[in-house]
N, C-alpha and C positions, 0 to 999 in steps of 0.2 A: 302248140303253134300259133295254130291259125287262132285258140282264143287269148293269146298274146299281140297276134295284131291288131283283131275286135277292141281288147282293152287298151290298146291305143289311140288307136284310134276315135272312139269313145271318151277318150280324156282326153285325147290333142281340142274335140270335138265344145269338150263342156268346158278348157280352159280360156276358149277364145273366144264365147260370146260375149262378158264383156265392151274387151277391141273391139265388137262385131257396135256392141248396144250405143257402147261411148261414141263410134263413126253415126250412126244414123239421132245421131240425138242433137247434135251439128247442123242435120240436113232440112234447116231448116228454110221451106224452100219461096220467100217474098221480098221485092224489088224493093219496101220501106225498110227495109235494113241495110244504113248506110255501112254500122260497121256493125261484126260481129268477131268477139275472141277462138271463139269457137274452132270459129279457120285456121284465123291466121293469128299468131303469140304476139301480146302488142301490152305496155302498156305504160300511166294515160297517167298529166300533168297537171295539175289547174296553174294558170297563170293569171295573172291581177297586173292591173294599171299602172308601170303606164306599160302598156305593150308591142312587143315588137313584131312584125306583120309576115318580117320576111320568110321566102319560101324556103322547107326544109325537106328534102329530097324523103327522108325514113318518119317522117308527121305525114301520117295516110290520112290523121282528119283537126279537124278541129273545130270548135259548133263552140256558139254563147250558154256558156251552163247557166247563171245565178241571174236574176230580172237589176235589174241598172237604177236605181235613181229619176225619174223623172226632174224632177223639182231639184236635186244637192246631187252632183258629183257625185257620185260613189256605188257602193253594189249594196244592192239590197238585203238583209237577212244578215244575219251568225255569218264569219268570214274570215278564215285565214289560215296563210301558209308558214307551213316551221313555226320559228315565233313574231314573224309575222303575226300582230292584230291586224285584218282588212280591213274589218265591222263591224265593232260590237252590234247597231241594231237587229238583236234577236225581234226576229218575226216568229207573228203564232202558225207558221205554213206547218205540218210537221213531216216532210222529208227533208231528212240529213245525210246528205253527198263528201264520202270521207274519203282522200285515196293514202294509201300508205309507203311509208320513205321509198318504199320497194316501186313503187308506181303500184303496187293491187288497189281497183276502185271498189267503194261499199256505201249500199241506202239501204239506210234505217231511219226508220217510226222513233223520231224528238223523244219522246217517250220511255222507247225502251231497246237504249242503242245495250250490246250487250260485247264489251272487248277490253282484255289486257285483266278478265276473270272478274272483271263490279260492272253492275248494270248502274246505267245510265238513265236520269229523266230531264232534258234538259228545258221542264218543264217546271224546272225544281230549283229557283238559283241557285241556290251552297249547290246543287246537283249540275249544275252550268261552270260553274264555276272549276270546280275542280274539275268537272272532263275537260275544259279550254290548256287551264294550266297543264292539262297530263296531254294532254296528249300535243299541246306545240313543244313541250318539252320531248315526244316523242323524234316531231315532227312529224307529226303528220300535217296534213292541208284539210280543207271545207270548203262548201259552201251550201245554201239552201233553200229549198221547194216547194212546191204544194208535191206534196204523196200521191200517189195516182192508186198502186196497186198496192196493198199493205199481206209479205204471203197470200201468196194467189187470188186476194181475194179486192173487190172494188176495195178504194178508199173516199170517195166524195159519191154525192151527193145529185141526181139529176139539178140541176137551178133556171125557173123557168127562164124563155127569153135569154138567155144568154147565149155572149159572140160568137162568131164562128170561126179559124180561121183553121190555117195550114197549121201542126203541131210537129213538136220532136219530141223527145221523149228518154230517157236511159234509162235502160231497164238492165235487168239481173236475172238468172238463172240456170238450176246446176248444168251446168257447161261450160256458163262462163259467161259475159255483159254485153250489150253492146248499146245500139241508137239508131231507136224506130220514127219515122216520119211520115206522117200520112202524107198522100194523094190530094187531099181536095180537102174544105172547111172545116171545120167540127169542134163543138163544144170540149171543154176538154171529159164532161163524161162520153160525152160519142166517143175521144178518142183512145181514151182505156176502155173501153168494152172493143174498140177493134181491136185495140191489142193483145184485150188479153182473149179474145176467139181464135186470130191468128198465131199466134209462137203462148200465150198462158207463162205469161211470167210469173217471177215470184215477187218477187219492185221492182215498180213501177215510179222516176222521178222526172220531171217535168222541166222542160231543156229553157229559158224564154229567146224566146226573136220576134215578132214589131215590126220595130222598128230599131232596136240592133243586131239584123240576126242575120250575124257570122258563120258559117262556110266552106267552107273550101274542102274537096278534097285535092291526090298525090296520086295521080295517075302520068301514064309511058310517056302524055306528048308532057308535064308539066303541073300545074297547077290550075285547076276547074272550082272555079264559084258554085254553091248547093242551094247556095242563100242569095238574098237580096236583101247585105246592109241599109239604113235608110238613114245609115247618120254619120257622120266622118271615121273615121277609125278609131282619129283618135279619140273620139269616146268612149270607146269598149273596153268596161274595167272587166271583163273577164271570159279567161276561154280555156272550153276542155280539150288537150291536146292531143291524141295518141299519137302513139310512134313503135313500131317492128321492133320486135326485139325480134329477130332472125326475115330477113333478104330472101324474098324469093330468086 
């Protein structure tokens, strides 16, 4: 009997370990994270101009995603929303942000996209054409930006006399995904080093701020701005919106 009880206790401990580890993975203690899916289950949608900025309590956070053109209105970089081709202006930035039809976000290097049992290199025109056709047919959405960390490794170099701004970034790791914002003005290289030292993510892509710095969070007291938009809201070209799937 004693041996049976001991064996039961040991087995219970062993099988409880994965749950404990998973819980520990969620414990990223930093005020820089605006949202982390490991703590709250959520889905993402990419929204494009024209945008309606009315408040929805279920939309826990909305931020600007891809860069917007300064000299001509529109999203910069390749962008689409299901069958709608928003921008065909593919850029050399190697960060690809994709959202599946069920609201799951993915970050890839533009030269190495593994989806649907196929590897795509978007810098090759025929690969890019095939990828766009397939992704749109499957109702995926996409924007493009600078990739800062790829597979846990810095994906950029330090640039002399680079300008410093507060930075906002989208990250993924084995436990989930989220949005991180620096407290101080940093270069992209410094921001990439900060987020790597702070939470050691797998993939990190830069999000637009500057003139198009839209950021709104839902709180118990209603919507709260977490960014300073320096242009008319009508000029916003795209947003990343996070919606909770389980209400507290």
